[in-house]
C-alpha positions as CSV (number, residue, x, y, z in Angstrom):
1,W,-137.6,2.8,-82.9
2,Y,-137.2,2.6,-79.1
3,Q,-136.3,-0.8,-77.7
4,A,-137.4,-1.4,-74.1
5,N,-134.0,-2.3,-72.5
6,G,-135.1,-1.7,-68.9
7,L,-132.9,1.4,-68.4
8,L,-135.8,3.3,-66.9
9,I,-136.7,0.5,-64.6
10,L,-133.1,-0.1,-63.4
11,P,-132.8,2.9,-61.0
12,F,-136.1,2.3,-59.3
13,S,-135.5,-1.5,-58.9
14,S,-132.1,-0.7,-57.4
15,F,-133.7,1.5,-54.8
16,F,-136.1,-1.3,-53.8
17,L,-133.2,-3.8,-53.8
18,I,-131.0,-1.7,-51.5
19,G,-133.9,-0.9,-49.3
20,G,-134.9,-4.5,-49.0
21,L,-131.4,-5.6,-48.3
22,V,-131.1,-3.1,-45.5
23,W,-134.4,-4.2,-44.1
24,V,-133.4,-7.9,-44.1
25,I,-130.1,-7.2,-42.5
26,R,-131.7,-5.1,-39.7
27,T,-134.3,-7.7,-39.2
28,I,-131.8,-10.6,-38.9
29,R,-129.2,-8.5,-36.9
30,P,-130.9,-6.0,-34.6
31,E,-127.6,-4.7,-33.3
32,Q,-127.1,-3.0,-36.7
33,V,-129.9,-0.6,-36.0
34,E,-128.6,2.8,-35.0
35,P,-129.6,3.9,-31.5
36,K,-132.2,6.7,-31.2
37,E,-130.8,10.1,-30.0
């Protein structure tokens, strides 16, 4: 019997978490954004 322990959801949620964190940091501190080449 398979128990839903969230192992499948964890990698996807971590992607959203890291992406959201980067977006928040770049929104608050614009100097963190890399200059365009």
